[in-house]
N, C-alpha and C positions, 0 to 999 in steps of 0.2 A: 504494500500500500504506500502511496506517495505521502510525504509529509505535507500537512496543510494547517492553516490557522483560520479561524472564523472570527470576524469582527462585526459588531452591530447586530441588530435584530429587526431590520426592515422587512417588509413583505416581499420585496423583489431580491432575488439572489444574483449577485454579480461575481462571476468567477474571474480571477486575475491570474494570468500566466506570464511569468517573467521571461526575459530573453536569455541569450547565451552568456555564460559566466556571470549570471545574476542569481538571486534567490528571492524569497518572499519579502525580505526587508526593503527591497527597492520601492515598495508601494507606500512607505511610511509618510512621505511628504504629500502624496496624492490623497491618501485615504482620509486625512483630517478634513479635506474639503468635500468629500463625497456625501451625497444626500443621506439623510436619516432614513430614507425610503429603501435603502439597500442593506442587505446582509452581505458582507464581503467574504468570499471564500478564496484565500490566497494559497496557491499550490506550488510546492517545489517540484519542478520537472525532474525526470530521472537523471541521476548523476550530478545534481545541483542541490545546494543547500543541504538539507538532511535527508534527501531522498537517495536511495541506493542506485548504483549502476545495475541495469537489468539485462544488458546485451552489449556485445562488442560494437554494434551499430545501433544508435537510437534514431530510427527513422521517425518522421513526423507522425506517421500512422501508428507506430508502436506507442509513442508518447500519448497520442490522442486516446488510444485504448486504455491506457493507465489513468488518464484524466476521467474517462467515463466510469471506470471502476470506483474512483474516488467519489464521484457524484452519486453513483448507485449506493455506496456505503452510507451516504447521508440522506438517502431517499429523496434525491432531487430529480424530478422528472423533466423540468423545463427551466432553463436559466439564461441569463445574459452572460456572454462569454467575451472577454477582452484579452488579447494577447499582444505583448510587446515583442517586436523583432522575431526571434525564434519562437516565442510564445504565440505570435500571430501565425506562423507557419503551422504550428501544432493546432491552432484554432481552426484553420482552413481544413486540415485533415479531419478534425472532429466534425466540422460542418458537413463534410462530404460523407462521412460514415453515419452520423447521427443527426440529420437535419431536424428531425422531429423533437429533439431535445433543446432546441434553441429558440429563445424569444428574440435575441439579437446577437449579432456578431460584430465585434469591433476590432479592426486592424489598427493597432496603436504603434505608429512608426514601424511598419512592417509592409510586406508586399505579397501579392499573389503570383508574381513572376518567379520562375526558378532562377538559379544562378546561371549566368552566361558562361561560355567556355573558359574565358579568362579568369573569372572568379572561382570556378571549379578547380582550375589548375593551382590557383593561390591557396585554396583550402587544402588541396592534396599535399602541396609543398609544406604546409604548416604542421602536418602530422608529426614529423620528427621533432620539431622544436617544442611542440606541446608535450611530447613525451620526455624530452631531455632538458628543456630550459623553459618550463612553463612560466615562471615569474617574469622572465624577459618578454615573453609573448604577451602576457596580460598587461604589463606596464606600457608596452609599446602601442597596444591597440586601443585601450580605453579612452585616452584623451582625444583621439581622432573622431570619436563619436559625438562630441559636444560642438556646439556652435563656435567656430574658430574666431568669430568676432567678439566673443564674450568670455574667452578663456580666463581672463583675470577675475571677472565677477564670479565665474563658476568654479574657481580653484578648489574650494571646499567640497563641492559636489563631485568633482573629478577624483579627489582623494578618497571619498567614500566609495565611489564606483570601483576604483582600483583595488581598494581593500576587499570589497566583495568578490571581485574577480579572482584575486589571489587566494581567497578562501575556498575556491571551487576545486573539487577533485580533478586533477589534470586528466585522468583516464575517463572521467565522466564528460569532461569537455571534449576529449578526443572522440568519444562515441557519438556526441551530438554533431561535431563537425562532419564526421563521416555520414551521418544521417542527412545533414543539410545539403551535401553534395548530391544526394539521390533525389532531392525534391523535384517535383514536376510542376508544370504550369497549372494553377488552380483557378484560372479565370472562369472556367465553367461552373465553379461553385458559386461565384457571385452572380452568374447568369441565371442560375436555377434556384437558389435558396429563397424561400418565401419569407423568412424572418427579416427584420430590419437589419441593414448593414451600414455601419459607420466606419469611415476612414479618417484617422487623424494623422497628419503627416508633417514633416519639418522641411522648411525652405532650404535649410543648410545641412540636410541629412546626407552624410557621406556613404552611408550603408544602403540607402534606398534611392533609386532614380525617381524622385517624387513626381516631377512634372510628367514624365513618360507614363508612370503608373496612373496618375489622376486622369490624364487625357485619354487613356485607354479603358477607363471604367465603363462597364455596360450602362446604357442609358435606361435605367429603371427607376421607378418612383420610390422604391424602398432603399435606395443607396444614397447616402449623403457623405460629402467629404469636406475636410477642413485642412488648410495649410497654415501652420503657425511659423512665426519668426524664431525658429530654434533649430537645433541639430537633431540627433537621433533619440534623445532622451527627454522627452517632454515631461515625464514624471518628476524629473529633477530640475529641468530648465523652466518649465511653465506649468507647475502643478495646479495652480488655481484656475487658469484658463482651461486646461484640459478637463478638470473636474466639472467646471461649469458646462462645458459642451456635453460631457458624458451624462451628467444629471439631467440636463434639459432635453437632450436628444433621445435618451433611452426612456425617459418618463413622459415626455411631451413631444413637441415638434419644433424644429427650427428651419429657417430658410436653407435651401440647398446650396452646397459648394461655396463656402465662405473662405476668404483668406484673412487671417487675423494676425 
């Protein structure tokens, strides 16, 4: 069973899935802004936080199955699901497998596109350094995920993110990198899912091709997207704005496709 933590007692359950080299503690800044109408279920994905490694390769589908087992253990039949980065990839796999279990799907600084060939090659090249020099890998990668125009302001958050990354089991990280290489295009999930779909993206996100992704979104009334003036980590860079969008969008309605 995956490690998880519940906060709040609202009537709507919002499941939060963190990204690569993260854990459930990344949501601390965001959750204090989230509506009292939510019960938050924060889950450590396999090989991260206090959840064990379950395979040599953690595919997004395998992790989605583990998330479903966690929801079943809590007798949760239908939830709002939000995933950051790799958590978004897992959320897409979950939506493909268990669409009837979703009230909404939020891609939080994530994408439905697979890795291109160049990124796959970079991930494969990283296998050895993750195994042999993981601290170097983590320290080099984390700062690049924040808005480069606000590095001085975000220095404290970068330090927190780096510490969380360094606490990750390197073999758990390796299993997830191998799983991310195997990802396929999930645009068809957005084309077919009946639940509400929310996209929150960053203008300065170096990990996601934000404009390409937003411009290629299916033209459906159940999909809304927002581009914020930040990097890859809205939960640390713009927590109050992100929470306002989540609260209002998932519980009410907002105008479509805003740039904030």
